[in-house]
C-alpha positions as CSV (number, residue, x, y, z in Angstrom):
1,M,-66.6,-160.0,-9.8
2,A,-64.6,-156.9,-9.9
3,A,-65.8,-153.1,-9.9
4,E,-64.8,-150.6,-12.5
5,T,-62.7,-147.9,-11.2
6,P,-62.2,-144.3,-12.6
7,D,-58.5,-145.1,-13.5
8,G,-59.2,-148.2,-15.4
9,G,-58.1,-150.3,-12.4
10,R,-60.2,-153.6,-11.6
11,R,-60.9,-153.8,-7.8
12,R,-63.0,-156.7,-6.0
13,A,-66.3,-156.0,-5.4
14,K,-67.9,-156.2,-1.9
15,G,-71.6,-156.7,-2.9
16,P,-73.8,-153.8,-4.1
17,G,-74.2,-152.1,-0.5
18,G,-70.4,-152.4,-0.1
19,R,-69.5,-151.1,-3.3
20,L,-71.8,-148.0,-3.0
21,R,-70.3,-147.5,0.6
22,Q,-66.7,-147.6,-0.5
23,D,-67.5,-145.6,-3.7
24,L,-69.1,-142.8,-1.4
25,I,-65.9,-142.7,1.0
26,W,-63.7,-142.4,-1.9
27,R,-65.6,-139.6,-3.4
28,L,-65.9,-137.8,-0.1
29,E,-62.3,-138.2,0.4
30,S,-61.5,-137.0,-3.0
31,V,-63.4,-133.6,-2.3
32,G,-61.0,-133.2,1.1
33,F,-57.9,-133.9,-1.2
34,A,-59.2,-131.5,-4.0
35,G,-60.0,-128.8,-1.0
36,F,-56.5,-129.2,0.2
37,V,-55.0,-128.9,-2.9
38,G,-56.9,-125.8,-3.6
39,L,-55.9,-124.0,-0.5
40,M,-52.3,-124.8,-1.0
41,R,-52.5,-123.2,-4.6
42,L,-54.2,-120.1,-3.1
43,L,-51.2,-119.9,-0.7
44,G,-48.5,-120.1,-3.2
45,V,-45.3,-122.2,-3.2
46,E,-43.5,-120.3,-0.4
47,R,-46.7,-120.2,2.0
48,A,-47.8,-123.7,1.3
49,S,-44.4,-125.1,2.0
50,A,-44.1,-123.5,5.3
51,L,-47.3,-124.6,6.4
52,G,-47.1,-128.3,5.5
53,G,-43.8,-128.2,7.4
54,W,-45.2,-126.5,10.5
55,L,-48.2,-128.9,10.6
56,L,-45.6,-132.0,10.8
57,R,-43.2,-130.6,12.9
58,T,-46.1,-130.1,15.3
59,L,-48.2,-133.5,14.6
60,G,-45.3,-136.0,13.6
61,P,-43.5,-136.2,16.9
62,R,-46.6,-136.9,18.6
63,T,-47.4,-140.2,16.2
64,G,-46.1,-143.4,16.8
65,T,-44.0,-143.1,13.5
66,Q,-41.6,-141.0,15.8
67,R,-40.3,-144.0,17.4
68,T,-39.5,-145.6,14.2
69,V,-37.9,-142.1,13.0
70,M,-35.7,-142.3,16.3
71,R,-34.6,-146.2,15.7
72,N,-33.6,-145.3,12.4
73,L,-31.2,-142.7,13.5
74,R,-29.7,-144.6,16.1
75,I,-29.2,-147.7,13.9
76,A,-27.5,-144.9,11.2
77,F,-25.9,-142.6,13.4
78,P,-25.0,-144.9,16.5
79,D,-22.3,-142.4,17.8
80,M,-24.2,-139.2,17.1
81,P,-25.2,-137.3,20.6
82,A,-28.7,-137.9,21.8
83,A,-29.7,-134.5,21.3
84,E,-28.3,-134.0,18.1
85,R,-30.9,-137.2,16.9
86,E,-33.7,-135.5,18.7
87,K,-33.1,-132.1,16.7
88,L,-32.5,-134.1,13.5
89,A,-35.6,-135.9,14.0
90,L,-37.8,-133.0,14.6
91,D,-36.2,-131.2,11.6
92,Q,-37.0,-134.2,9.1
93,W,-40.4,-134.1,10.1
94,T,-40.2,-130.3,8.5
95,Q,-38.8,-131.7,5.5
96,T,-41.5,-134.2,4.9
97,G,-44.2,-131.6,5.4
98,R,-42.8,-129.0,3.1
99,A,-42.6,-132.1,0.6
100,F,-46.1,-133.2,1.0
101,A,-47.7,-129.7,0.8
102,E,-45.4,-128.6,-2.3
103,T,-46.7,-131.8,-4.3
104,A,-50.1,-129.5,-4.7
105,V,-48.0,-126.7,-6.4
106,M,-45.1,-128.5,-8.2
107,D,-46.1,-126.9,-11.7
108,R,-45.4,-123.5,-10.2
109,L,-42.2,-124.6,-8.4
110,V,-41.2,-125.9,-11.8
111,A,-42.4,-122.9,-13.8
112,E,-40.9,-120.4,-11.1
113,D,-37.4,-122.0,-12.2
114,R,-36.7,-123.3,-8.3
115,I,-34.9,-126.4,-9.4
116,E,-30.9,-125.8,-10.2
117,V,-29.4,-128.9,-12.0
118,V,-26.1,-130.3,-11.7
119,G,-24.7,-132.6,-14.3
120,R,-27.2,-131.3,-16.8
121,E,-24.6,-132.5,-19.8
122,R,-25.3,-136.0,-18.4
123,L,-28.8,-135.6,-19.2
124,E,-28.6,-133.9,-22.2
125,A,-26.3,-136.8,-23.5
126,I,-28.9,-139.4,-22.6
127,R,-31.4,-137.5,-24.7
128,D,-29.3,-137.0,-27.5
129,S,-28.0,-140.9,-27.6
130,G,-31.5,-142.2,-28.0
131,R,-30.6,-145.2,-25.7
132,P,-32.7,-145.6,-22.5
133,V,-31.0,-145.8,-19.1
134,V,-32.2,-146.8,-15.7
135,F,-32.6,-143.9,-13.3
136,V,-32.1,-144.7,-9.6
137,G,-32.6,-142.4,-6.4
138,G,-34.1,-142.4,-3.2
139,H,-36.7,-140.4,-1.3
140,F,-34.9,-137.1,-0.6
141,A,-36.4,-133.7,-0.1
142,N,-38.9,-133.3,-2.7
143,I,-38.6,-136.5,-5.0
144,E,-40.9,-135.0,-7.7
145,T,-38.2,-132.6,-8.5
146,Q,-36.2,-135.5,-9.7
147,A,-38.9,-136.6,-12.1
148,A,-39.6,-133.2,-13.1
149,V,-35.9,-132.6,-14.1
150,I,-35.9,-135.8,-16.2
151,V,-38.6,-134.8,-18.3
152,G,-37.6,-131.3,-18.5
153,A,-34.5,-132.2,-20.3
154,G,-36.5,-134.0,-23.0
155,I,-36.1,-137.6,-21.7
156,P,-38.8,-139.7,-22.6
157,C,-39.2,-141.8,-19.2
158,Q,-41.6,-144.3,-17.6
159,I,-41.9,-142.9,-13.9
160,T,-42.8,-145.3,-11.5
161,Y,-45.3,-144.6,-8.8
162,R,-47.6,-146.0,-6.0
163,A,-50.9,-145.7,-7.0
164,A,-53.3,-144.0,-4.4
165,N,-55.9,-146.3,-2.7
166,N,-58.8,-144.2,-3.7
167,P,-59.1,-144.1,-7.7
168,Y,-60.6,-140.6,-7.5
169,V,-57.7,-139.3,-5.7
170,D,-55.0,-141.1,-8.0
171,V,-56.8,-139.5,-11.0
172,Q,-56.0,-136.0,-9.2
173,I,-52.5,-137.0,-8.7
174,R,-51.9,-137.8,-12.0
175,A,-53.3,-134.9,-13.5
176,A,-51.4,-132.6,-11.1
177,R,-48.3,-134.2,-12.3
178,A,-49.0,-134.0,-15.9
179,R,-49.1,-130.3,-15.2
180,Y,-45.3,-130.4,-15.2
181,G,-44.7,-132.7,-18.1
182,I,-45.1,-136.5,-16.4
183,K,-47.1,-138.3,-18.9
184,L,-45.6,-141.9,-18.9
185,F,-46.7,-143.7,-15.8
186,A,-45.8,-147.0,-14.4
187,P,-47.3,-148.1,-11.2
188,K,-45.8,-150.5,-9.2
189,G,-46.8,-154.1,-9.6
190,G,-47.1,-156.6,-12.2
191,E,-48.9,-154.2,-14.9
192,G,-46.1,-151.7,-14.3
193,A,-43.4,-153.9,-14.6
194,R,-44.8,-155.1,-18.1
195,E,-45.0,-151.3,-19.0
196,L,-41.5,-150.6,-18.1
197,L,-40.0,-153.7,-20.0
198,A,-42.4,-152.4,-22.9
199,G,-41.1,-148.8,-22.5
200,L,-37.2,-150.1,-22.3
201,A,-37.9,-151.9,-25.9
202,R,-39.2,-148.8,-27.3
203,G,-36.2,-146.8,-26.3
204,E,-37.7,-145.1,-23.1
205,S,-35.9,-144.6,-19.9
206,V,-37.3,-145.8,-16.4
207,A,-36.9,-143.9,-13.1
208,L,-37.2,-145.9,-9.8
209,M,-36.7,-145.1,-6.1
210,N,-34.5,-147.9,-4.7
211,D,-34.1,-147.0,-1.0
212,Q,-37.4,-148.6,0.8
213,K,-37.5,-152.2,2.3
214,F,-38.2,-155.1,-0.3
215,D,-38.0,-158.5,1.6
216,E,-37.6,-160.5,-1.8
217,G,-34.6,-158.5,-2.6
218,P,-31.1,-159.5,-2.1
219,E,-29.1,-158.8,1.0
220,V,-26.8,-155.7,0.9
221,M,-25.3,-153.7,3.5
222,F,-26.5,-150.2,4.4
223,F,-25.1,-148.1,7.4
224,G,-23.2,-151.1,8.8
225,Q,-26.4,-153.2,9.0
226,P,-28.1,-155.8,6.5
227,V,-31.2,-154.7,4.6
228,N,-33.0,-156.3,1.6
229,A,-33.3,-154.1,-1.6
230,A,-35.2,-154.3,-4.8
231,P,-33.4,-155.8,-7.6
232,G,-35.7,-154.5,-10.3
233,P,-33.3,-151.5,-11.4
234,S,-30.2,-153.8,-11.6
235,R,-32.4,-156.5,-13.7
236,L,-33.5,-153.9,-16.2
237,A,-30.2,-152.6,-16.8
238,L,-28.6,-155.9,-17.4
239,R,-31.4,-156.9,-19.6
240,F,-31.3,-154.1,-21.6
241,G,-27.5,-153.2,-21.5
242,A,-28.3,-150.1,-20.1
243,V,-26.4,-148.0,-17.4
244,L,-27.9,-147.0,-13.8
245,Q,-28.0,-143.3,-13.8
246,P,-27.9,-141.9,-10.2
247,L,-29.9,-138.8,-9.3
248,S,-30.7,-137.1,-5.8
249,V,-31.7,-133.8,-5.0
250,V,-31.1,-131.8,-1.5
251,R,-33.4,-128.9,-0.4
252,L,-32.0,-125.3,-0.4
253,P,-33.4,-122.2,1.6
254,G,-36.2,-120.6,0.1
255,V,-38.0,-123.8,-1.3
256,R,-35.6,-124.3,-3.9
257,F,-33.7,-127.5,-4.9
258,R,-30.4,-128.8,-6.4
259,V,-30.9,-132.0,-8.5
260,T,-27.7,-133.7,-9.3
261,A,-26.9,-136.4,-12.1
262,Y,-24.2,-138.4,-10.8
263,E,-21.2,-140.5,-12.5
264,P,-23.4,-143.7,-14.2
265,I,-22.8,-146.9,-13.0
266,T,-22.3,-149.7,-15.5
267,L,-23.2,-153.1,-14.2
268,E,-20.5,-156.1,-14.9
269,T,-21.8,-159.2,-16.5
270,T,-19.9,-161.9,-15.6
271,G,-22.3,-164.9,-16.4
272,D,-23.4,-165.1,-12.8
273,R,-26.6,-163.3,-13.1
274,S,-27.5,-163.5,-9.5
275,A,-24.1,-162.2,-8.3
276,D,-24.4,-159.6,-11.0
277,I,-27.7,-158.2,-9.7
278,A,-26.6,-158.4,-6.0
279,R,-23.5,-156.2,-6.8
280,G,-25.8,-153.8,-8.7
281,V,-28.1,-153.6,-5.9
282,Q,-25.1,-152.7,-3.3
283,A,-23.8,-150.3,-5.9
284,I,-27.2,-148.3,-5.6
285,T,-27.5,-148.8,-1.9
286,S,-24.2,-147.5,-1.2
287,F,-25.0,-144.4,-3.6
288,I,-28.3,-143.7,-1.2
289,E,-25.9,-144.2,2.2
290,A,-23.2,-141.5,0.9
291,R,-26.4,-139.1,-0.1
292,V,-27.8,-139.6,3.5
293,R,-24.4,-139.0,5.1
294,E,-24.2,-136.1,3.1
295,A,-27.7,-134.3,4.0
296,P,-29.4,-136.5,6.5
297,V,-32.4,-134.2,7.0
298,D,-33.3,-134.9,3.6
299,W,-33.8,-138.3,3.9
300,F,-37.4,-139.9,4.4
301,W,-36.8,-141.6,7.9
302,V,-40.2,-142.6,8.6
303,H,-40.3,-145.9,7.1
304,K,-38.8,-149.0,8.6
305,R,-35.8,-149.4,6.2
306,W,-34.0,-152.3,7.9
307,P,-35.4,-156.1,8.6
308,D,-37.1,-156.6,11.9
309,R,-33.9,-158.5,13.4
310,V,-32.0,-155.2,13.1
311,Y,-34.8,-153.4,15.1
312,A,-34.9,-156.3,17.8
313,A,-31.4,-156.1,18.5
314,L,-31.5,-152.4,19.0
315,K,-34.6,-152.7,21.2
316,A,-32.6,-155.2,23.5
317,D,-29.8,-152.7,23.5
318,E,-32.3,-150.3,24.6
319,A,-33.6,-152.6,27.4
């Protein structure tokens, strides 16, 4: 039996007592989240961003995730002096904290014109063509700015996202995103995949992040080491004859951002579908690597990007 949730999803029931207890926990978390959002909005864009950056710069290095950050930096930049890697690790915590706090004030950030766009003509051409594209990018600076630029250009686009575990919090997040124009969502998973297919068939573009670990994906190279990456964007582009449109963002001083629409990637169709997909995945991964090298402090270093064997080899070297 499944219990209905506020966002229309279905979650496995745990019996009457378990359902009530879980619902109470969700509601309390939701109140806490609403309080956090309210505080950030009271502070305003500049102070909210600064507070978020200070909090994670203070707390992040004390967590177990700091080890993952440092190992990721050693894999990516083996020749970087240790002191420089340590400073980069500290600075990226500031960036992550700023981005988290800024989600509460994204509508104001957009309204205050804090995002400049390079390659706007590419976005306008996509809008005017009426043909869908597959937007691809990574977790840089503040990823919400990329979605805001897409919808701000007037492009109908399904924005993929990972739904919050707490359905009441998820409703708040979706409502907050709607305030700066994001209304077409495709949650990750089977249902979201169907929404993406239906959207592309209607001529809507789709936007996906493609820089995190995906064990079932083809193996490609990232900073000279093997990684597995999601084939979804390349599959969609090949199926609908669409181009991959890379986007990325860098943080500028004063809680400002520069979003760039790069040269589109046109995938080759050779008749060997698996090979065509793998080439697309490598092209996206190479694009992400180039952006990380340009502005390493902007990337989201806290997730385990490489397979376990790469970390095991690094650990052996450390020993």
